[in-house]
N, C-alpha and C positions, 0 to 999 in steps of 0.2 A: 553408500554415500562416501565421498572422499573423507579424508582425515578430518575429524571435527575441528581441529585447530586451523584448517585451511579454509573453512567456510566463513565468509565475512559478508556483511551488508554495508552498502554505501549509498548515499544520496547522489544521484547524477542530475542536478537541477537543469543543466543545459538540455538534457533529454527528457525532462519531467518524468523521472521515474526513480525508484529505488532499485538497486541491482543486488542480487546475491551472487557471490562468486565462490568458486572452488579454486583456490590459488589465484591465477590470473584470468580464468575463464568465467565469463558471465553465464550462469546456469539458470537464472530466473529474474523476473522483472515485476514490479508493482508500479503500474503507470498511474499518474495523477495529473489533474489540472489545477492551476491556481485560480482562485475565485475571490472576489471582494464581496464578502458577506456583510450582512447588516451589522454584525457585531465584530467585524474584523476579518483578517485573512483566513481563507479556508483552503484545504487540499481535498479535492474530490478524487478519491481512489476509485477507478473505474474498470481496471483490468489487471489480473495477476496471472502470470504464467511461470512454469518451472519446466525445465528440460525433462523429457520422458525418462532419461536415465536416473533422475533423482526423485521421481514421484513416490509417494508413500513413505518417505524417509524423514519427514518433518521440515523439509527445506522451506516450503511455502509458508508454514506456520512461523518459522523463524524470520523469514522475510517480512511477513505482515506485522509481527510483533515489534521488530526492530524499527520498521517504517512508522508505525503508529507511535511508538515511544518517542522517536526522534521528532516527529511532527508536533506532538503534544508538548514536549520539552521546549520547543522553539516558540510556544505560545500560538500555534496555528491550529485552528479547528479541523477536525477530521469529518469528512462526509463520506459514508460507506455506500457507494453505488455498486461496486464490484460484488458479484455473488459470493466469491470465496472470502472476501473480507467480512461480509455479513455473516457467513457461516462461522468464521472464526470468532466473531463477536458473541455469537450465541453460546459458544463454548467458554467464553471469558467474560462473564457478567460484570466483573469489576471495571471493565472498559466501557460498558454500554452507556453509562451515565455521562461519559465524557465525550460522546459522539454528537455531532450535529445532525438533526433530522434531514433526510433527503427531501428537497423541495423541487417543484417543477423547474425552476431556473437552473438547478444542478443538472438535471436530466437534459435540458436544452443545451447547456454548455457542452456536455459530453457528446450529444448528437451533432452539434455544430463542429466540434473538433474532429469528428470522424469523417467529415465530408471533404 
């Protein structure tokens, strides 16, 4: 992995994703959809990727943790559809109680966005 100090995470709302960067290069993405839930705004996280050059180095974990922390701090609920986000949550039980359950309308929104 690049120098730890050069790894940053930012929200790119115009592209509906969080990006992890090494310096200026985007090396991973956590894609989301905005959804109006019954209890307020939600971010449905549905796909996470990291460049092959950075796999196995904790980059995806950093990306997901920063994205979830930022989302929760903004008062937006997190809906974990992405398999990687679900796996990360299994390793971090302190976050699980703060997640919104995946409902059929979340899956339909993701499916519709992919068309």
